C-alpha positions in Angstrom: 19.3 -3.2 13.3 16.9 -5.5 11.8 13.1 -5.3 10.8 10.1 -7.2 10.6 7.2 -6.2 8.5 4.2 -8.5 9.2 1.1 -8.2 7.1 -2.6 -10.1 6.7 -1.6 -12.3 3.4 -5.2 -12.1 2.9 -5.2 -8.1 3.0 -2.5 -8.6 0.7 -4.2 -10.7 -2.1 -7.7 -8.8 -2.0 -9.1 -11.8 -0.3 -11.3 -10.0 2.3 -12.7 -7.2 -0.5 -11.5 -4.3 1.1 -9.4 -2.4 -1.9 -8.4 0.3 0.3 -6.4 -2.4 2.5 -5.1 -4.2 0.0 -3.7 -1.0 -1.9 -2.2 -0.1 1.4 -0.9 -3.6 2.4 0.5 -3.7 -1.1 2.4 -0.2 -0.8 3.7 -1.6 2.5 5.3 -4.9 0.6 6.6 -2.9 -2.1 8.5 -0.6 0.0 9.5 -3.4 2.3 10.9 -5.0 -0.7 12.9 -2.0 -2.0 14.5 -1.5 1.3 15.4 -4.7 1.7 17.3 -4.7 -1.7 19.0 -1.8 -0.5 19.4 -2.1 3.1 23.5 -2.4 3.5 23.5 1.4 2.4 21.5 2.5 5.8 22.9 -0.2 7.9 20.0 -2.6 8.4 21.3 -5.9 9.0 17.9 -7.7 7.9 14.9 -6.7 7.1 12.1 -9.8 6.7 8.4 -9.7 5.3 5.9 -12.2 7.0 2.7 -12.8 5.5 0.3 -13.9 8.2 -2.7 -16.3 7.7 -5.1 -16.5 10.4 -4.2 -19.2 13.0 -0.9 -18.2 13.2 0.3 -17.6 16.6 1.0 -13.7 16.0 3.1 -14.4 12.7 6.8 -13.8 14.2 9.4 -15.0 11.8 12.5 -13.2 13.1 11.7 -10.8 16.2 9.2 -12.1 18.8 7.1 -9.4 19.5 3.2 -9.3 19.2 1.1 -6.4 19.4 -2.4 -7.5 20.8 -5.4 -5.5 21.9 -8.6 -6.2 23.5 -11.9 -5.9 21.3 -15.0 -6.2 24.0 -13.6 -9.6 26.0 -11.3 -10.8 23.5 -7.7 -10.3 22.8 -7.3 -9.7 19.0 -3.8 -10.1 17.9 -2.3 -7.3 15.0 -1.7 -9.0 11.6 0.1 -5.7 10.7 2.8 -4.3 12.1 6.6 -3.3 11.5 8.7 -4.4 14.2 12.2 -2.9 14.7 15.6 -4.4 16.6 18.1 -2.1 17.5 21.8 -2.9 17.9 20.9 -2.8 22.0 17.9 -5.3 21.5 15.3 -2.8 21.9 12.1 -3.0 20.3 9.9 -0.2 18.6 6.5 -1.6 17.3 4.5 0.2 14.6 0.9 -1.3 14.3 -0.6 1.3 12.5 -0.1 1.4 8.5 0.2 5.2 8.2 3.7 4.8 10.5 4.6 1.7 8.7 4.2 3.5 5.8 6.1 6.4 6.9 9.0 4.6 8.6 9.4 2.6 5.3 9.4 5.6 2.9 11.7 7.4 5.5 14.2 4.6 4.9 13.7 5.0 1.0 15.0 8.6 1.1 17.8 7.5 3.0 18.5 4.9 0.7 18.0 7.9 -2.3 20.6 9.5 -0.3 23.1 7.1 -0.7 22.6 5.8 -4.2 22.3 7.2 -7.9 19.3 4.4 -8.2 16.1 5.3 -8.4 14.9 3.3 -5.5 11.4 5.1 -5.3 8.2 3.0 -5.3 5.2 4.1 -6.6 2.5 4.1 -3.9 -1.2 3.7 -4.7 -3.8 7.1 -4.0 -4.5 5.5 -1.1 -1.1 4.8 0.3 -0.1 8.6 -0.7 -3.2 9.9 1.1 -2.5 8.1 4.4 1.3 10.0 4.5 0.4 13.3 2.8 
């Protein structure tokens, strides 16, 4: 199984001025980095973290799935999503930050069961509120 977390680089760095989105985006990356560190314990082949900037054609680094929606009469590509590919090539896409955090924290819980290492990630209050 492979995973790819795509996030807006500007949200991650706080350039948009939305502190809540920045905190949640940073939580997602912190969780993904921790999962990637211990991925072998839960049978993941790879976990990619891609920081998307404006003008990137969807931002796919490894898994070519792009979430889009229609806003008014324009197609808008999602710059935040978690893409999972199983061993059979099936794709699951999570475009909502709440779902992304839940999937990543569940992976951390599975890892915690396999090791004596402390793999917890201290989530921001905004991230905690999303998955509560």
